[in-house]
C-alpha positions as CSV (number, residue, x, y, z in Angstrom):
1,M,0.0,0.0,0.0
2,I,2.9,2.4,0.7
3,R,4.1,1.7,-2.9
4,L,0.7,2.6,-4.2
5,L,0.5,5.8,-2.2
6,A,3.9,6.9,-3.3
7,G,3.2,6.2,-6.9
8,L,-0.1,8.0,-6.8
9,L,1.6,11.1,-5.2
10,A,4.2,11.1,-8.0
11,L,1.6,10.8,-10.7
12,L,-0.5,13.6,-9.2
13,L,2.5,15.9,-9.0
14,V,3.3,15.6,-12.7
15,S,-0.4,15.5,-13.8
16,S,-0.7,19.1,-14.9
17,T,2.4,19.1,-17.2
18,A,1.9,15.5,-18.4
19,Q,-1.7,16.2,-19.4
20,A,-0.6,19.2,-21.5
21,E,2.0,17.1,-23.2
22,G,-0.6,14.5,-24.3
23,W,-0.1,11.9,-21.6
24,H,-2.6,10.2,-19.3
25,G,-1.7,8.0,-16.3
26,S,-3.5,5.7,-13.9
27,A,-2.8,3.4,-11.0
28,A,-4.4,0.5,-9.2
29,A,-3.9,-2.0,-6.5
30,G,-5.8,-5.2,-5.5
31,A,-5.7,-8.4,-3.6
32,D,-7.3,-11.8,-4.5
33,F,-7.6,-14.1,-1.5
34,A,-9.2,-17.4,-0.4
35,F,-10.3,-17.6,3.3
36,V,-12.2,-20.9,3.5
37,P,-11.0,-23.7,3.9
38,E,-7.6,-22.1,4.2
39,A,-6.2,-18.6,4.0
40,T,-4.1,-17.8,1.0
41,G,-3.8,-15.1,-1.5
42,F,-1.7,-12.7,-3.6
43,G,-1.8,-9.0,-4.4
44,F,-0.7,-6.5,-7.0
45,V,0.2,-2.8,-7.5
46,L,0.3,-1.2,-10.9
47,F,1.0,2.1,-12.7
48,E,0.4,3.0,-16.3
49,A,1.3,6.0,-18.4
50,T,0.3,6.4,-22.1
51,G,1.5,9.1,-24.4
52,K,-0.6,9.7,-27.6
53,D,1.4,10.1,-30.9
54,K,4.7,10.1,-29.0
55,A,6.5,7.7,-31.5
56,G,5.6,9.2,-34.9
57,K,1.9,8.6,-35.0
58,G,2.1,5.7,-32.6
59,D,1.5,5.7,-28.9
60,V,4.0,5.0,-26.1
61,R,2.9,2.9,-23.2
62,L,4.8,2.5,-19.9
63,Y,3.4,-0.1,-17.5
64,Y,4.5,-1.5,-14.2
65,N,2.6,-4.3,-12.3
66,T,4.1,-5.8,-9.1
67,D,6.9,-7.9,-10.6
68,T,6.5,-6.8,-14.3
69,I,7.8,-3.9,-16.4
70,H,6.4,-3.4,-19.8
71,L,7.5,-0.8,-22.4
72,E,5.6,-0.5,-25.7
73,I,5.3,1.5,-28.9
74,E,1.8,0.7,-30.1
75,R,-0.3,1.2,-33.2
76,V,2.2,2.8,-35.5
77,P,0.5,3.2,-38.9
78,M,2.0,1.2,-41.8
79,G,0.0,2.1,-44.8
80,K,-3.7,2.4,-45.0
81,S,-4.8,-0.7,-43.1
82,F,-1.8,-2.0,-41.1
83,E,-0.4,-1.1,-37.7
84,L,2.7,-2.2,-35.9
85,S,3.3,-2.6,-32.2
86,V,6.5,-3.6,-30.4
87,A,6.9,-4.2,-26.7
88,L,9.6,-5.3,-24.3
89,R,8.5,-7.0,-21.0
90,G,10.2,-8.5,-18.1
91,E,8.8,-10.4,-15.1
92,I,10.7,-11.6,-12.1
93,F,10.0,-14.5,-9.7
94,F,6.2,-14.6,-9.8
95,A,5.6,-15.3,-13.5
96,G,2.5,-17.5,-14.0
97,L,2.1,-17.6,-10.2
98,L,4.2,-20.8,-10.4
99,H,5.5,-19.9,-6.9
100,Q,2.1,-20.9,-5.6
101,Y,0.9,-24.5,-6.3
102,Y,-2.7,-25.6,-5.7
103,Q,-4.1,-29.1,-6.0
104,Q,-7.9,-29.8,-5.6
105,G,-8.4,-26.4,-4.1
106,L,-5.7,-26.6,-1.5
107,R,-2.2,-25.1,-1.5
108,R,1.0,-27.3,-1.6
109,S,3.8,-24.8,-0.9
110,E,6.5,-27.4,-1.4
111,L,5.9,-27.6,-5.1
112,G,6.1,-23.9,-5.9
113,F,9.2,-22.4,-7.6
114,N,10.3,-19.0,-8.9
115,A,9.8,-18.2,-12.6
116,S,11.1,-15.2,-14.5
117,Y,11.3,-14.1,-18.2
118,V,12.1,-11.4,-20.6
119,V,10.2,-11.2,-23.8
120,L,10.1,-9.2,-27.1
121,L,6.6,-8.8,-28.4
122,P,6.3,-7.6,-32.0
123,K,2.7,-7.5,-33.5
124,I,1.3,-6.5,-36.9
125,Q,-2.4,-5.9,-37.3
126,W,-4.3,-5.8,-40.6
127,H,-7.6,-4.1,-40.3
128,V,-9.3,-6.0,-43.1
129,A,-12.7,-4.3,-42.8
130,H,-14.6,-2.2,-40.3
131,H,-14.7,-4.2,-37.0
132,H,-12.5,-7.0,-38.4
133,T,-8.8,-7.4,-37.7
134,L,-6.2,-10.1,-38.5
135,E,-3.0,-10.0,-36.4
136,L,0.4,-11.8,-36.4
137,V,2.4,-12.0,-33.2
138,T,6.0,-13.2,-33.2
139,N,7.1,-13.2,-29.5
140,V,10.6,-14.2,-28.5
141,R,10.9,-15.1,-24.8
142,H,13.6,-16.4,-22.4
143,W,12.5,-18.3,-19.3
144,F,14.6,-18.5,-16.1
145,F,13.6,-20.8,-13.2
146,G,14.8,-20.9,-9.6
147,D,14.3,-22.9,-6.4
148,K,12.0,-21.6,-3.7
149,N,12.3,-24.2,-0.9
150,T,10.9,-26.6,-3.4
151,D,10.8,-30.4,-2.6
152,P,14.3,-31.7,-3.5
153,A,12.8,-34.5,-5.6
154,Y,10.9,-32.0,-7.7
155,L,12.9,-31.2,-10.9
156,L,12.5,-27.7,-12.2
157,P,11.9,-26.9,-15.9
158,A,14.9,-26.1,-18.1
159,D,15.8,-22.5,-18.7
160,T,14.9,-22.0,-22.4
161,W,14.4,-19.6,-25.3
162,V,10.9,-19.8,-26.8
163,F,9.6,-18.6,-30.2
164,E,5.8,-17.9,-29.8
165,P,4.1,-17.1,-33.1
166,R,0.3,-16.5,-33.1
167,L,-2.1,-15.9,-35.9
168,G,-5.4,-14.4,-34.7
169,Y,-8.7,-12.8,-35.8
170,I,-10.5,-10.1,-33.8
171,Y,-14.1,-8.8,-34.2
172,W,-14.4,-5.6,-32.2
173,K,-17.7,-3.7,-32.0
174,I,-17.4,-2.2,-28.5
175,D,-19.2,1.1,-27.8
176,S,-17.7,1.7,-24.3
177,P,-15.5,4.8,-24.1
178,G,-11.7,4.3,-24.4
179,E,-11.3,5.3,-20.8
180,E,-12.9,2.0,-19.7
181,Y,-9.7,0.2,-20.8
182,R,-7.2,2.2,-18.8
183,A,-5.3,0.1,-16.2
184,S,-7.2,1.7,-13.4
185,R,-10.4,0.2,-14.6
186,L,-9.8,-3.3,-13.3
187,F,-13.2,-4.5,-14.7
188,P,-14.2,-2.5,-17.7
189,R,-17.9,-2.0,-18.3
190,I,-18.5,-3.6,-21.6
191,Q,-21.1,-2.2,-24.0
192,G,-21.2,-4.1,-27.4
193,V,-19.6,-7.3,-28.6
194,A,-16.0,-8.4,-29.2
195,A,-14.7,-11.9,-30.1
196,G,-11.5,-13.5,-31.2
197,A,-9.7,-16.7,-32.1
198,S,-6.1,-17.6,-32.5
199,V,-3.8,-20.5,-33.3
200,G,-0.2,-20.6,-32.0
201,V,2.8,-22.7,-31.3
202,D,5.6,-22.3,-28.7
203,V,8.9,-23.7,-30.0
204,R,11.5,-24.1,-27.2
205,S,15.2,-24.4,-27.5
206,D,15.6,-26.7,-24.5
207,V,13.0,-29.2,-23.4
208,R,12.9,-31.6,-20.5
209,T,10.4,-33.4,-18.4
210,W,10.0,-31.7,-15.0
211,G,8.1,-32.2,-11.8
212,F,8.5,-35.5,-10.0
213,V,10.6,-37.5,-12.4
214,N,11.8,-41.1,-12.5
215,T,14.5,-42.1,-15.1
216,G,13.5,-39.1,-17.3
217,T,9.8,-39.8,-17.2
218,S,7.2,-37.7,-15.5
219,I,5.7,-39.7,-12.6
220,D,2.4,-37.9,-12.9
221,G,2.5,-37.4,-16.7
222,R,1.5,-33.7,-16.4
223,N,4.7,-31.9,-17.3
224,D,6.3,-33.7,-20.2
225,P,6.2,-31.0,-22.9
226,H,7.3,-31.4,-26.5
227,K,9.6,-29.0,-28.4
228,A,6.6,-27.6,-30.2
229,I,3.5,-26.8,-28.0
230,W,0.3,-26.0,-29.8
231,T,-2.7,-23.9,-28.7
232,L,-6.1,-23.0,-30.2
233,N,-7.9,-20.3,-28.3
234,Q,-11.3,-18.5,-28.6
235,W,-12.9,-15.8,-26.5
236,L,-16.0,-13.6,-26.4
237,R,-16.9,-10.4,-24.4
238,A,-20.3,-8.8,-24.6
239,G,-22.5,-6.3,-22.7
240,W,-26.0,-5.0,-23.1
241,K,-28.2,-2.5,-21.3
242,T,-31.5,-4.0,-20.4
243,G,-33.0,-0.9,-18.8
244,E,-32.2,2.5,-17.3
245,R,-30.5,0.9,-14.3
246,F,-29.7,-2.7,-15.5
247,R,-27.2,-4.3,-17.8
248,L,-25.8,-7.7,-18.5
249,E,-22.3,-8.9,-19.4
250,L,-21.2,-12.2,-20.9
251,Q,-17.6,-13.5,-21.0
252,E,-16.6,-16.8,-22.5
253,T,-13.2,-18.6,-23.0
254,A,-12.3,-21.8,-24.8
255,N,-8.9,-23.3,-25.2
256,W,-7.4,-26.5,-26.5
257,G,-3.8,-27.3,-26.2
258,W,-1.4,-30.2,-27.1
259,F,1.9,-31.2,-25.6
260,Q,1.7,-28.5,-22.9
261,D,3.0,-28.1,-19.3
262,D,2.1,-25.8,-16.4
263,I,4.2,-23.0,-18.0
264,T,1.8,-22.6,-21.0
265,R,-1.5,-23.7,-19.6
266,M,-4.3,-21.2,-18.8
267,R,-4.8,-20.0,-15.3
268,V,-8.3,-20.7,-13.9
269,G,-9.7,-19.6,-10.5
270,G,-9.9,-16.4,-8.5
271,M,-11.8,-13.2,-9.2
272,N,-9.0,-10.8,-10.5
273,P,-8.6,-9.5,-14.1
274,Y,-5.7,-11.8,-15.0
275,V,-7.4,-15.2,-14.8
276,V,-10.4,-17.1,-16.2
277,V,-12.7,-16.2,-13.3
278,V,-14.1,-18.9,-11.0
279,P,-15.4,-17.4,-7.7
280,G,-14.5,-19.2,-4.4
281,L,-11.2,-20.6,-5.6
282,P,-7.7,-19.2,-5.0
283,W,-5.9,-17.3,-7.7
284,S,-4.8,-19.9,-10.3
285,A,-6.2,-22.8,-8.3
286,N,-6.4,-24.7,-11.6
287,I,-4.0,-24.7,-14.6
288,S,-5.6,-26.3,-17.6
289,E,-5.0,-26.4,-21.4
290,R,-8.4,-27.7,-22.4
291,L,-11.4,-25.8,-21.1
292,L,-14.7,-24.1,-21.9
293,L,-15.9,-21.6,-19.3
294,A,-18.4,-18.8,-19.4
295,Q,-19.3,-16.0,-17.0
296,L,-22.6,-14.1,-16.8
297,S,-23.0,-11.1,-14.6
298,A,-26.0,-8.9,-13.8
299,H,-25.4,-5.3,-12.9
300,I,-27.7,-2.8,-11.2
301,R,-27.4,0.9,-10.4
302,P,-29.2,1.7,-7.2
303,K,-29.6,5.2,-8.5
304,A,-30.0,5.7,-12.2
305,D,-28.1,9.0,-12.2
306,K,-25.1,7.6,-10.3
307,P,-22.3,5.4,-11.7
308,Q,-22.1,3.0,-8.7
309,E,-23.0,-0.6,-9.5
310,L,-23.9,-3.8,-7.5
311,G,-24.3,-7.2,-9.0
312,L,-24.2,-11.0,-9.1
313,L,-22.1,-13.1,-11.3
314,V,-22.1,-16.8,-12.0
315,S,-19.2,-18.7,-13.8
316,G,-19.0,-22.3,-14.8
317,G,-17.8,-24.8,-17.4
318,G,-15.4,-27.7,-17.7
319,I,-11.6,-28.2,-17.5
320,N,-9.3,-31.1,-18.1
321,D,-7.2,-32.7,-15.3
322,P,-9.1,-30.9,-12.5
323,R,-7.2,-33.0,-9.8
324,R,-3.8,-32.0,-11.3
325,Q,-2.7,-35.6,-11.4
326,G,-1.6,-35.8,-15.0
327,L,-4.9,-37.3,-16.2
328,L,-5.1,-35.0,-19.2
329,D,-8.1,-36.8,-20.7
330,D,-10.1,-36.6,-17.5
331,Y,-12.6,-33.7,-17.4
332,G,-14.5,-32.1,-14.5
333,G,-17.0,-29.3,-13.9
334,I,-16.0,-26.1,-12.2
335,G,-17.9,-23.0,-11.3
336,G,-18.9,-20.5,-8.7
337,L,-21.1,-17.6,-7.6
338,A,-20.1,-14.1,-6.5
339,L,-21.6,-10.8,-5.2
340,F,-19.7,-7.7,-6.3
341,T,-19.6,-3.9,-6.2
342,D,-18.1,-1.5,-8.7
343,L,-18.1,1.9,-7.1
344,R,-17.0,5.1,-8.9
345,W,-16.5,8.6,-7.7
346,G,-14.8,10.9,-10.3
347,R,-11.3,9.6,-10.9
348,W,-11.6,6.9,-8.3
349,Q,-12.9,3.3,-8.5
350,V,-13.4,0.8,-5.7
351,Y,-14.0,-2.9,-6.3
352,A,-15.1,-5.7,-3.9
353,R,-16.1,-9.3,-4.6
354,I,-17.0,-12.3,-2.4
355,G,-17.4,-15.7,-4.0
356,W,-18.4,-19.3,-3.3
357,A,-17.2,-22.2,-5.4
358,F,-19.8,-24.8,-6.4
359,P,-19.1,-28.2,-4.7
360,T,-17.6,-30.8,-7.0
361,K,-16.3,-34.3,-6.5
362,W,-12.7,-33.3,-7.1
363,L,-12.5,-30.3,-4.7
364,L,-11.3,-31.2,-1.2
365,D,-12.6,-29.7,2.1
366,D,-15.8,-28.0,0.9
367,P,-16.9,-25.3,1.2
368,H,-14.6,-22.9,-0.7
369,F,-14.9,-19.1,-0.3
370,S,-12.8,-16.3,-1.7
371,G,-12.7,-12.5,-2.0
372,F,-11.3,-9.7,-4.0
373,V,-10.7,-6.0,-3.2
374,G,-9.3,-3.4,-5.5
375,L,-8.7,0.4,-5.9
376,G,-8.0,2.4,-9.0
377,V,-7.4,6.0,-9.9
378,D,-7.1,8.0,-13.1
379,A,-4.2,10.2,-12.0
380,F,-4.0,12.4,-15.1
């Protein structure tokens, strides 16, 4: 919290000059935590500054989030229908939340380890038609892994270079104002429809089986990646007003992967902006490469002329290997229910969520409850 206050003070001090120079900045902090059947959690602090038309006709974005630094030149025009973005990002120790290991809803701290990376992220977008975009991403990443009081019998992944090309399609017909997608708006209020799909492959320079290993073979069969790791991904985000004070939002995510490990799999569980949301479970309680999950939320304004919202969300679907035992062709249901608030006063936003995970045959020690709190500010 001290970091957040110091950062907010610095942003406010430079706000008058920065605004005149075409910059805007925002900050936020939050914590995602489980408290039943055990107390565990993780927090974040972030700052973002974006300068419009600061690199030719492209924007410059500077972003810091807890253990991550991201520098980007984005949307540089290249002809009539093409745009180029290039970013450099580094994350230390907490990448993928691999330092926290959960199995069947409970933490196993002896299996966590530190993960860090640096990555170059070039992207070309072709705006084929109004609302329709094709994009090519050609990331180059280097992973570093380190011990964190990990079980001595647990073999860490190999440090490796990775080439991560992705070919994607995006349909974007969102009517929400651009301010909704600043870093301080942890949960943007969606009005309209957006959808996308992509196919990608991760090609690693060094590959080895990791985890609990016997004579070079994974004992649980879960972390035995190939040199080429494939992913198909699809997503949907939509929002509609259903009255003067009511609106609905729908979010859906589907993913299918081959030859993956816990480095590349999707993070499921928790109620923060960086995961596939499942209320009641800890942040990244499940890590899955084959899933179909949807979230429906109902929002109400107690007063029609005020921006404050209260609501209810339900999330559910199916994932593979829910017990995290290497049974990749085993599938199970997952879901939860949450109450939330999204309160706004001028530049400030306050978020709170409390959630319950639906009982399933693979979750241990029911019931499971979790919470999320967050604070955001548009500094300039």
